[in-house]
C-alpha positions, 0 to 999 in steps of 0.5 A: 147940767152946767151947760143947761144952767149957763143957757138958762142964765143967758136967757135971763130965766129965773132958776127956781130949783135944781136937784141932783140924784145922789147915785148918778148924773140924773138932774132936774132944773125948774125955771120960770116957775113951771118949766123944767129941763132934766136928764136921766130921770124916771119917765113917770117923773118926766111925764108928771112934770110935763103935765104940770108945765102944760097946766102952768102949775108952779113947781116948787121942788123935785127930789130924786132917790138913788133908785127910781123914786121921786117926789114933786111938790107943786102949786099949793103943797100938792105932793106927788111921790113914788118910792120915797122914804115913808118918814119923808112922805109923812113929814110932807103931810105934817107940814101941809096939815100945819099950813106950812109952805114946802119950798124945797126937798132933798133925798140923799144917799141911804134914805137921808132926806130934808124938807 
């Protein structure tokens, strides 16, 4: 991860979001709004991030669970989630329904989360 961050900084890329999975060395870095690099993430998450990059869609946040769960927030509060805590998923809906803007999300160990 540190090598990727150093390379992006040297290239004057704007780093928008960094996430780490709490259980291992999986990570995702979002830069220049819709580009990303990562390691050890589920294939379904990588495929979704690739589709967002191909469409030029802004990636606001990525969060990884300690298993294979993940969530990506993109564009105007578009939520795509797989196996995240139910309460977190419901909170995304509440925030979006109140016209809030979701800028970051984190999933910690033991089901802890923060938006």
